[in-house]
C-alpha positions in Angstrom: -87.7 -156.3 11.0 -90.5 -158.2 11.7 -93.6 -157.2 14.1 -92.8 -159.2 16.9 -89.2 -158.1 16.4 -90.6 -154.6 16.7 -92.6 -155.4 19.4 -90.4 -157.1 21.1 -87.7 -153.9 20.9 -90.4 -152.1 22.2 -89.4 -150.7 26.1 -91.8 -151.9 29.0 -91.9 -147.3 28.2 -93.7 -148.0 25.2 -91.3 -146.9 23.2 -90.2 -147.2 19.1 -86.8 -148.7 18.9 -86.0 -144.6 17.7 -87.4 -143.8 21.2 -86.0 -146.2 23.2 -81.9 -145.3 21.5 -82.3 -141.9 21.9 -83.6 -142.6 25.5 -80.0 -144.9 25.0 -77.7 -141.6 24.6 -80.3 -139.4 27.0 -78.7 -141.4 29.6 -75.2 -142.4 28.6 -74.6 -137.9 27.7 -76.1 -137.6 31.0 -75.4 -139.1 33.1 -78.9 -140.0 34.7 -79.5 -142.2 37.2 -82.2 -144.0 35.4 -83.1 -146.5 33.5 -83.6 -145.5 29.7 -86.1 -147.8 29.4 -87.8 -145.9 32.8 -88.1 -142.7 30.7 -92.1 -142.3 29.9 -91.7 -141.0 26.3 -94.8 -139.0 26.6 -93.5 -137.0 30.1 -91.9 -133.7 30.0 -88.2 -133.4 29.7 -87.9 -130.0 31.3 -88.8 -130.2 35.5 -91.4 -132.4 36.9 -90.9 -134.8 34.6 -87.3 -136.2 33.3 -85.9 -133.1 35.4 -84.0 -132.1 32.9 -82.1 -127.9 32.5 -80.9 -125.9 30.0 -77.5 -127.1 30.1 -78.3 -130.7 29.5 -80.2 -129.4 27.0 -77.4 -128.1 25.3 -75.3 -131.2 26.2 -78.1 -133.5 23.9 -78.5 -130.8 21.2 -74.4 -131.7 20.9 -75.0 -135.0 21.1 -77.6 -135.4 19.0 -76.0 -133.7 16.9 -72.9 -135.8 16.7 -75.2 -139.3 17.0 -77.7 -137.9 13.9 -75.9 -135.5 12.0 -79.2 -133.1 13.5 -78.4 -129.9 14.0 -80.9 -128.2 16.9 -80.3 -124.2 17.1 -80.8 -122.8 19.7 -82.5 -120.2 17.8 -85.3 -122.6 16.7 -88.9 -121.0 17.6 -90.0 -124.7 17.3 -87.7 -125.6 20.5 -90.0 -125.6 23.0 -92.9 -127.8 21.0 -89.0 -129.9 20.2 -88.0 -130.9 23.9 -90.9 -131.3 25.0 -91.6 -134.8 25.7 -89.3 -138.0 24.6 -91.2 -139.1 22.0 -91.2 -134.9 20.4 -87.2 -134.8 20.1 -87.2 -138.3 18.6 -90.1 -137.4 15.7 -88.3 -134.1 15.2 -84.9 -136.1 14.9 -85.8 -139.1 12.2 -88.2 -135.8 10.1 -85.5 -134.4 9.9 -83.1 -137.4 8.7 -85.6 -137.6 6.2 -85.2 -134.9 4.5 
């Protein structure tokens, strides 16, 4: 993909194409009343940010596993960091897929 094409696929929120794809998965999986392009990739997923709760995170984990083949374990000591934002979750997914 050319730089121009890559730039044109970024959301108005500055999300990368991977983050935008994940945001779309989040919106459809969780039936969020927000457009994927309106999700700030750096905003917290919990409470004050997107407002997700533990059940939402569980549903999202299952959707990520199915869509990307990446296992997100409830006992992972890094979950607080992994699920801290859309950007952090997307980075984790990309790193796991690269293995």
